C-alpha positions, 0 to 999 in steps of 0.5 A: 599192878602193872604186869596185869595191866599188861596182860590185860592189854594184850589179850583185848589187842588178842580178842580184837584180832581174832574178832577181825579175823572171824568178821572179815573171812565168814561175811566177805572171803567164804561167801565169795571165794577169795583165797588169801591162802593158809588154812582160811584158804584150805577150808575153802577150796576143800568145802567145795568137795567136802560136805563142810562149810568153811567155818566148820573146816577152819575149826576142824584144821586148827584144832588138829594144828593145835594138837600137832603144836602140842605134840612137837613144839610143847611148852615153846607153841605159845599160849597166845597162839592158843588163845587166838586159835581157839577164839577164831575157830570157835568164833567162825562156827558160832557165827555160822550158825548165828548168822547163816549165809548163803550168798555175799552180802551185796553184789560189789565183789570189789568193795567185799573184797576191800573189807576182806583184805583190810581186816585180814591185814589188821589182823595180821598185824595186831597178831603179829605185834604180839608174837601171835598167830591164828595157828593153822600154817604158822603153827607148821612153820613152827615145827619146820623151823625146829625140825627141818633146815628149811626157809619157813618164810619162803616155804609159808609163801610159796604155799599160800601162792599155790593156795591160791593158783587153785583157786583159779581151777576151783572157782574161775579166772574171775575169783583167781584174780580177786584172791591174788590181788587180796594176797598181794594186798593183804601183806602190805596192809599188814606190814603197814599196820604193825609199823604204825602199831610200833610207832614210838615217839623218841624225846630229846629234851635240852634243859636248865634243871632236868630233875623235875621233868624226870620226877614227872617222866618216872613218877607219872608216866611210869617211864625212864630216862638217860641224861647227860650234861652239855653246854650252848654254843652261843651262851656257853651256858651248862645245859642238861640234855634228857632222852626217853622213848614212850608211846605218842599219848604219854609223849604228848602228856610230857609235851603238856607239862613242859610247857607248864613246868619249864616253857623255855626247854628245847624238845626235838620229837622223832618216830621210831617203829622200832626200839631194843633195850633190856627191860623196854616196853611201850605202854 
């Protein structure tokens, strides 16, 4: 049952990430020709010289990257990336059909740049947190990593920078500068949101009796804990110390429960954005 809940949870996040990409790209990036690199950046540039819209170009390029992924990466390709790439690519085309646009939503380019950056950054963090991507250049990076001795992160960074640089010549200095700002800030937002998504609470609980607390942690919160014995420095009385890690929501439930069953317990709470260990999963 927990595995099914975990899968549903993952795909809700993946769907949300794809939805944010569609909204951010179609309504804010494409009409203004803002270019942050990647497949959408290439699609926007090609749509200016070919008889296809940026949404249709994105669909075609992502389908091509999926085919290459199946051929060269096989099972390591990742079902999540296939799901997101398909949902995002077809979502752009469907949105274009339902809501055709011939000009930007507003006459405020800075406001639209803000939403283009924000939505793209949050979406990137959501997808990366689930070990997925929106396809395109990420799939090419996986292929380079598998078959070539290249530092793929640097190669992709250089490729995105080149795509952004071309926008100066295609759309002028103003759009090029907006695109450069967007490209840089989007990366920072993605890193910040990803850190916040991975935020866990580490609780160190000093108490007289660890059994009822651990029973609640295991039975009600579906987590586990480590117990060790200690002694108070002032009273020299025996104490038990519980160490456990969980999501902020479950940590709050545990704190509330402690106030009821052992109000005298001493609790230290620290934040952590990275936890490693066999079987560890924050839900």
